C-alpha positions as CSV (number, residue, x, y, z in Angstrom):
1,X,-30.1,-10.6,1.2
2,X,-26.8,-12.6,1.7
3,X,-23.5,-10.7,2.2
4,X,-21.6,-14.5,1.7
5,X,-20.7,-16.3,-1.2
6,X,-23.5,-18.0,-2.1
7,X,-24.3,-21.5,-0.7
8,X,-27.9,-22.3,-2.4
9,X,-27.9,-25.8,-4.5
10,X,-26.6,-25.3,-8.4
11,X,-28.1,-27.8,-11.0
12,X,-25.6,-30.4,-12.7
13,X,-22.5,-28.3,-13.8
14,X,-21.7,-28.1,-17.9
15,X,-18.7,-29.9,-19.0
16,X,-16.2,-27.1,-19.5
17,X,-12.7,-26.4,-20.9
18,X,-10.2,-26.1,-18.6
19,X,-7.6,-24.0,-19.4
20,X,-4.4,-21.8,-18.4
21,X,-4.6,-18.0,-18.6
22,X,-3.1,-15.2,-17.8
23,X,-6.0,-12.3,-16.6
24,X,-6.0,-10.7,-19.7
25,X,-6.6,-13.6,-21.7
26,X,-9.5,-14.2,-19.5
27,X,-11.0,-11.2,-19.8
28,X,-10.7,-11.4,-23.5
29,X,-12.4,-15.2,-24.1
30,X,-14.9,-13.7,-21.5
31,X,-15.9,-11.0,-24.4
32,X,-16.0,-13.6,-27.0
33,X,-18.1,-16.0,-25.1
34,X,-20.6,-12.2,-24.6
35,X,-20.4,-12.0,-28.6
36,X,-20.1,-8.4,-29.1
37,X,-20.8,-6.7,-32.4
38,X,-18.2,-4.1,-31.9
39,X,-14.7,-4.0,-30.3
40,X,-12.2,-0.9,-30.1
41,X,-8.9,-0.9,-28.9
42,X,-5.6,0.9,-28.1
43,X,-3.2,-1.2,-26.2
44,X,-1.7,0.8,-23.3
45,X,0.2,-1.2,-20.1
46,X,-0.8,-3.3,-18.3
47,X,-3.7,-3.9,-20.3
48,X,-1.6,-4.1,-23.8
49,X,-1.8,-8.2,-23.8
50,X,-5.6,-8.3,-23.6
51,X,-6.6,-6.4,-26.5
52,X,-4.1,-8.0,-28.3
53,X,-6.0,-11.2,-27.3
54,X,-9.4,-9.6,-28.8
55,X,-7.3,-8.5,-32.0
56,X,-6.3,-12.3,-32.1
57,X,-9.2,-14.1,-31.4
58,X,-11.0,-11.7,-34.4
59,X,-8.1,-12.4,-36.9
60,X,-8.6,-16.5,-36.0
61,X,-12.5,-16.3,-36.8
62,X,-12.8,-17.1,-32.5
63,X,-14.8,-13.4,-32.1
64,X,-17.5,-12.3,-34.9
65,X,-16.7,-8.8,-34.3
66,X,-15.9,-5.3,-36.2
67,X,-12.8,-3.9,-34.6
68,X,-11.5,-0.6,-34.8
69,X,-7.6,-0.2,-33.9
70,X,-8.2,3.9,-33.0
71,X,-5.6,6.5,-32.8
72,X,-6.1,6.9,-28.8
73,X,-8.5,5.9,-26.0
74,X,-11.0,9.5,-26.5
75,X,-11.8,8.2,-30.1
76,X,-12.1,4.6,-28.8
77,X,-14.9,5.2,-26.7
78,X,-16.7,7.9,-28.9
79,X,-16.7,5.2,-31.8
80,X,-18.4,2.7,-29.8
81,X,-20.8,5.3,-28.4
82,X,-22.1,5.2,-31.7
83,X,-21.8,1.8,-32.5
84,X,-24.3,1.2,-29.2
85,X,-26.3,3.9,-30.4
86,X,-26.7,2.1,-33.5
87,X,-27.9,-1.6,-31.4
88,X,-24.1,-2.8,-31.1
89,X,-23.4,-4.6,-27.9
90,X,-19.8,-2.8,-27.3
91,X,-16.5,-3.6,-25.6
92,X,-13.0,-2.2,-24.8
93,X,-10.5,-2.0,-22.1
94,X,-7.9,0.8,-20.7
95,X,-6.2,1.8,-17.7
96,X,-3.7,4.6,-15.8
97,X,-3.1,7.7,-18.6
98,X,-5.5,6.0,-21.8
99,X,-8.1,6.0,-19.3
100,X,-7.6,10.0,-18.3
101,X,-7.7,10.3,-22.2
102,X,-10.7,9.3,-22.7
103,X,-12.7,11.0,-19.7
104,X,-14.6,13.1,-22.1
105,X,-16.7,10.3,-23.6
106,X,-16.4,8.1,-20.7
107,X,-18.2,11.0,-18.6
108,X,-20.9,11.2,-21.7
109,X,-21.5,7.2,-21.7
110,X,-23.1,7.2,-18.4
111,X,-24.9,10.1,-19.3
112,X,-26.3,9.1,-22.2
113,X,-27.3,5.4,-20.6
114,X,-24.5,3.4,-23.2
115,X,-24.3,0.0,-21.9
116,X,-20.6,-0.5,-23.0
117,X,-18.5,-2.7,-21.0
118,X,-14.9,-1.9,-20.5
119,X,-12.1,-3.6,-18.6
120,X,-10.2,-1.5,-16.7
121,X,-6.8,-3.3,-16.0
122,X,-5.9,-0.5,-13.1
123,X,-3.0,1.3,-12.5
124,X,-1.6,3.9,-10.1
125,X,-0.7,7.4,-11.1
126,X,1.5,8.1,-13.8
127,X,3.7,11.0,-11.4
128,X,6.1,10.0,-10.1
129,X,6.2,7.8,-13.2
130,X,4.5,4.3,-13.1
131,X,3.4,1.8,-15.0
132,X,2.9,-1.0,-12.4
133,X,-0.6,-1.9,-10.5
134,X,-2.5,0.1,-8.2
135,X,-6.3,1.1,-7.7
136,X,-5.5,4.9,-8.5
137,X,-7.0,4.8,-12.0
138,X,-10.4,3.3,-11.5
139,X,-11.0,5.1,-7.9
140,X,-10.3,8.6,-9.8
141,X,-13.4,8.0,-11.9
142,X,-15.5,6.4,-9.4
143,X,-17.9,9.7,-9.7
144,X,-18.4,9.7,-12.8
145,X,-21.6,7.3,-13.1
146,X,-20.2,4.0,-14.1
147,X,-20.8,0.8,-12.3
148,X,-17.7,-0.8,-11.2
149,X,-16.6,-4.5,-9.6
150,X,-13.4,-5.6,-8.8
151,X,-12.1,-9.3,-9.6
152,X,-10.1,-11.5,-7.2
153,X,-8.9,-14.3,-9.1
154,X,-8.4,-14.9,-12.9
155,X,-11.3,-17.1,-13.2
156,X,-13.6,-14.2,-11.8
157,X,-12.2,-11.8,-14.5
158,X,-13.7,-14.1,-17.1
159,X,-17.0,-14.9,-15.1
160,X,-17.8,-11.1,-14.7
161,X,-16.7,-9.9,-18.2
162,X,-19.5,-11.9,-19.2
163,X,-21.7,-10.9,-16.4
164,X,-20.8,-7.6,-16.8
165,X,-22.7,-7.5,-20.4
166,X,-26.2,-8.6,-19.1
167,X,-26.1,-6.4,-16.1
168,X,-25.1,-3.3,-18.1
169,X,-28.2,-4.0,-20.6
170,X,-30.5,-4.7,-18.1
171,X,-33.7,-2.2,-18.6
172,X,-33.5,-1.2,-14.7
173,X,-29.7,-0.4,-15.4
174,X,-28.9,0.3,-19.1
175,X,-25.3,2.3,-17.7
176,X,-22.0,1.4,-18.7
177,X,-20.0,-1.6,-16.2
178,X,-16.4,-1.6,-15.5
179,X,-14.6,-4.4,-14.8
180,X,-11.4,-4.1,-12.5
181,X,-9.0,-6.4,-12.7
182,X,-5.5,-5.5,-10.9
183,X,-2.3,-4.6,-12.7
184,X,0.4,-7.0,-13.0
185,X,-1.1,-9.4,-10.4
186,X,-4.0,-10.5,-12.4
187,X,-3.5,-9.0,-15.8
188,X,-0.4,-11.0,-15.8
189,X,-0.9,-14.0,-13.7
190,X,-1.5,-17.7,-14.7
191,X,-4.2,-19.6,-13.6
192,X,-6.5,-22.6,-14.2
193,X,-9.1,-21.5,-15.8
194,X,-12.6,-22.8,-16.7
195,X,-13.9,-21.9,-19.9
196,X,-17.8,-22.0,-20.3
197,X,-19.6,-23.9,-23.2
198,X,-20.7,-21.3,-25.9
199,X,-24.2,-22.6,-26.0
200,X,-24.6,-22.2,-22.2
201,X,-23.1,-18.9,-22.3
202,X,-25.6,-18.0,-24.9
203,X,-28.6,-19.4,-23.0
204,X,-27.5,-17.3,-20.2
205,X,-27.2,-13.6,-21.8
206,X,-30.8,-14.3,-23.3
207,X,-32.1,-12.1,-26.4
208,X,-29.7,-9.1,-27.1
209,X,-31.8,-5.7,-26.8
210,X,-28.6,-3.0,-26.6
211,X,-30.3,-0.1,-27.5
212,X,-34.3,-0.2,-26.8
213,X,-34.3,3.7,-24.6
214,X,-32.5,5.5,-27.8
215,X,-31.2,4.7,-31.2
216,X,-29.4,6.2,-34.4
217,X,-32.2,4.9,-37.0
218,X,-33.2,7.2,-40.0
219,X,-36.6,5.6,-39.8
220,X,-37.3,7.4,-36.3
221,X,-35.2,10.4,-36.0
222,X,-34.8,11.6,-32.2
223,X,-32.4,13.9,-30.8
224,X,-29.2,12.3,-28.5
225,X,-27.5,14.2,-25.9
226,X,-29.8,17.4,-26.5
227,X,-28.6,20.7,-24.8
228,X,-30.7,21.3,-21.5
229,X,-30.0,22.8,-18.4
230,X,-29.2,26.8,-17.9
231,X,-31.7,29.4,-20.2
232,X,-32.5,26.4,-22.9
233,X,-35.4,25.9,-24.0
234,X,-35.9,22.3,-22.4
235,X,-34.9,24.1,-19.0
236,X,-33.0,22.7,-15.6
237,X,-35.9,20.3,-15.4
238,X,-35.0,17.5,-18.2
239,X,-31.1,17.8,-16.9
240,X,-33.0,17.1,-13.6
241,X,-35.0,14.7,-14.8
242,X,-31.9,13.1,-16.6
243,X,-29.6,12.5,-13.7
244,X,-32.0,10.9,-11.0
245,X,-32.9,8.4,-13.5
246,X,-29.2,8.1,-14.1
247,X,-28.8,7.5,-10.0
248,X,-32.0,5.5,-10.0
249,X,-30.6,3.0,-12.0
250,X,-26.8,2.8,-10.5
251,X,-29.4,2.2,-7.6
252,X,-31.3,-0.7,-9.2
253,X,-27.7,-2.1,-10.4
254,X,-27.3,-3.9,-7.0
255,X,-30.4,-6.0,-7.4
256,X,-29.5,-6.8,-10.6
257,X,-26.0,-8.0,-9.8
258,X,-27.4,-10.1,-7.3
259,X,-29.6,-11.6,-9.8
260,X,-27.1,-12.2,-12.4
261,X,-24.7,-13.7,-10.0
262,X,-27.4,-15.7,-8.8
263,X,-28.3,-17.0,-11.9
264,X,-24.8,-17.6,-13.1
265,X,-24.2,-19.9,-9.6
266,X,-27.4,-21.8,-10.7
267,X,-26.3,-22.2,-14.5
268,X,-22.3,-22.7,-13.8
269,X,-21.4,-24.0,-10.7
270,X,-19.5,-21.0,-9.6
271,X,-20.4,-18.8,-7.1
272,X,-19.2,-15.3,-6.3
273,X,-20.7,-12.8,-3.2
274,X,-22.0,-10.3,-5.6
275,X,-21.5,-7.5,-3.8
276,X,-19.7,-8.1,-0.4
277,X,-17.9,-11.2,0.5
278,X,-18.1,-11.9,4.3
279,X,-14.9,-14.6,5.3
280,X,-14.8,-15.8,8.5
281,X,-17.5,-13.0,9.9
282,X,-19.6,-15.3,12.1
283,X,-18.4,-14.3,15.4
284,X,-15.9,-12.0,14.6
285,X,-15.2,-9.0,17.1
286,X,-13.3,-6.7,14.2
287,X,-12.8,-7.0,11.0
288,X,-10.2,-6.1,8.0
289,X,-11.6,-4.8,4.9
290,X,-10.5,-5.6,1.1
291,X,-10.4,-5.0,-2.9
292,X,-9.7,-7.0,-5.7
293,X,-6.4,-9.7,-6.0
294,X,-5.1,-8.4,-2.2
295,X,-8.2,-10.6,-0.5
296,X,-6.6,-13.7,-0.8
297,X,-3.5,-13.1,1.2
298,X,-5.8,-11.0,3.3
299,X,-7.8,-14.3,3.7
300,X,-4.8,-16.7,4.8
301,X,-3.8,-14.0,7.2
302,X,-7.2,-14.5,8.7
303,X,-7.0,-18.1,8.7
304,X,-3.8,-17.6,10.7
305,X,-5.0,-15.3,13.6
306,X,-7.9,-17.3,13.9
307,X,-5.2,-20.3,14.4
308,X,-4.0,-18.2,16.6
309,X,-7.2,-17.5,18.8
310,X,-8.2,-14.0,17.1
311,X,-11.8,-13.6,16.5
312,X,-11.1,-11.4,13.6
313,X,-12.8,-11.6,10.0
314,X,-12.6,-10.4,6.5
315,X,-15.1,-8.3,5.0
316,X,-14.0,-7.8,0.9
317,X,-16.2,-5.5,-1.5
318,X,-16.5,-7.1,-4.9
319,X,-19.0,-4.2,-6.1
320,X,-17.9,-0.8,-5.4
321,X,-19.9,1.5,-7.3
322,X,-22.0,2.2,-6.7
323,X,-21.2,1.5,-2.7
324,X,-23.2,-1.4,-1.4
325,X,-23.9,0.6,1.8
326,X,-26.7,-1.6,2.8
327,X,-25.5,-4.8,2.5
328,X,-22.4,-3.6,3.8
329,X,-24.1,-2.3,7.3
330,X,-25.3,-6.2,7.5
331,X,-21.8,-7.1,7.6
332,X,-20.5,-4.2,10.2
333,X,-23.5,-4.7,13.0
334,X,-21.3,-6.6,15.1
335,X,-18.0,-5.4,14.5
336,X,-15.9,-3.4,17.6
337,X,-12.8,-2.2,15.2
338,X,-12.0,-1.9,11.5
339,X,-9.2,-2.0,9.3
340,X,-9.6,-0.8,5.9
341,X,-7.0,-1.5,2.9
342,X,-6.7,0.3,0.0
343,X,-4.5,0.3,-3.0
344,X,-5.1,3.9,-4.0
345,X,-4.8,7.5,-2.2
346,X,-8.0,9.7,-1.1
347,X,-5.8,13.0,-1.7
348,X,-8.7,15.5,-0.2
349,X,-9.1,13.1,3.0
350,X,-5.7,11.8,3.7
351,X,-6.9,8.4,3.8
352,X,-7.4,5.6,1.1
353,X,-10.8,5.9,-0.8
354,X,-12.6,2.8,-0.1
355,X,-11.7,3.6,3.7
356,X,-13.7,7.2,3.0
357,X,-16.9,5.6,1.5
358,X,-17.0,2.8,4.6
359,X,-17.2,5.8,6.9
360,X,-20.1,6.7,5.3
361,X,-21.5,3.3,5.9
362,X,-20.5,3.4,9.7
363,X,-22.2,6.6,9.6
364,X,-25.9,5.2,8.5
365,X,-25.1,2.6,10.4
366,X,-25.5,4.5,13.7
367,X,-22.6,3.2,15.8
368,X,-19.0,4.7,16.6
369,X,-16.8,2.0,15.3
370,X,-13.4,2.8,15.8
371,X,-11.5,2.6,12.1
372,X,-8.5,3.1,10.6
373,X,-7.0,3.5,7.3
374,X,-4.2,1.9,5.6
375,X,-2.6,2.3,2.2
376,X,-0.8,-0.2,0.5
377,X,0.3,-1.9,-3.2
378,X,0.9,1.0,-4.6
379,X,2.8,1.0,-7.9
380,X,2.8,-2.8,-8.1
381,X,4.0,-3.4,-4.8
382,X,3.0,-6.9,-2.9
383,X,0.4,-6.7,0.0
384,X,1.7,-10.0,1.7
385,X,0.1,-11.6,4.6
386,X,3.0,-10.3,6.8
387,X,1.5,-7.1,5.9
388,X,-1.9,-8.2,6.6
389,X,-0.7,-9.4,10.0
390,X,0.3,-6.0,10.8
391,X,-3.0,-5.0,9.7
392,X,-4.5,-7.1,11.9
393,X,-2.8,-6.5,14.8
394,X,-3.1,-2.8,14.8
395,X,-7.4,-3.2,14.0
396,X,-6.9,-5.2,17.2
397,X,-5.4,-2.0,19.2
398,X,-8.2,-0.1,18.3
399,X,-10.6,-2.5,20.4
400,X,-8.7,-0.4,23.4
401,X,-7.7,2.6,22.1
402,X,-8.3,5.6,19.5
403,X,-7.6,4.9,15.7
404,X,-5.0,7.5,14.2
405,X,-6.3,9.9,12.1
406,X,-3.2,9.4,9.8
407,X,-3.1,6.6,7.0
408,X,-0.6,3.4,7.9
409,X,1.5,3.4,4.7
410,X,2.4,-0.8,4.3
411,X,5.2,-0.5,2.4
412,X,6.8,2.7,3.1
413,X,9.7,1.2,4.4
414,X,9.7,-2.5,2.2
């Protein structure tokens, strides 16, 4: 199981149209290429232009889908649950307070195993007031049972959005998927993008089979989301069976994500590490870990540190939920110190959420590796190459000294 960007030979890449677009438009174009039957929308910064692009694609006849402009995010996801139960391929996008408002149906979507795809244009917490990017919203719901993947570039946003539908609808998964793109840095960042041909995407997606497991069909009536557990007639064993199956689907998604990315690389000539990417890790004594759009600056800092003779590498997490523990352990097996950079806060443990998850992976590995939590990029702040040099220097110091139990706040004095 590889932890690096796929290097396998690919077939001749089909001709693809080249455009310039922002990350939000790239997500909308990816949705259109996946041919959803229904979308429901409600705008919220920094997601607003994404659903505006979706609405325009439908209005211009470039996307054949029903669109519901609901009165709020709770209704947005509730509408899509009905659509998915009726066999529709469905999509929406949100962030921040919108994600909080839809929490009830968000929780129910994964429990009902509905393969809805939703972009989270990540945004920091709402108090103190902020409309800027951060990972706090997506991290807050990381235990609700949705698959979560994070993108580094605008091109990756487009490609991953298409792949997300195939992952969600796979019979061994049948779970909703969040495609997370950093608010401001990716949502409004403009980049060169290769747009796949519709016929090629159709061939990649295959036959649509959204609701084979449960359906709102008057010809074969069934109970959907019945009362279970407690003293009900169905008893707690039914609830346990549902939860166990949901966990199995999450673990199955790790394999399916790899398979779908491999197929994408062969068909379109663009490859991404599906779970964990190793960058200059071949002989690294220590490493830093990143998530999302910060990774580009991190790689630049690694290159400069390597030129200075430092044996340091970078580990980028793409699939955060389910956390790819087994693959990550391979990346960490020879590392003697680790610095984990989060764009959000884990309040309970006074550290970053990815740092907290990584400690679990290190425990599984059975080795004591000194690790330090770094928190930066909150409320839209930049994490620069200079910040990453601070991370590299502090992580290198762990080779000869203990890690601090306090996180390092990268933008505290900016």
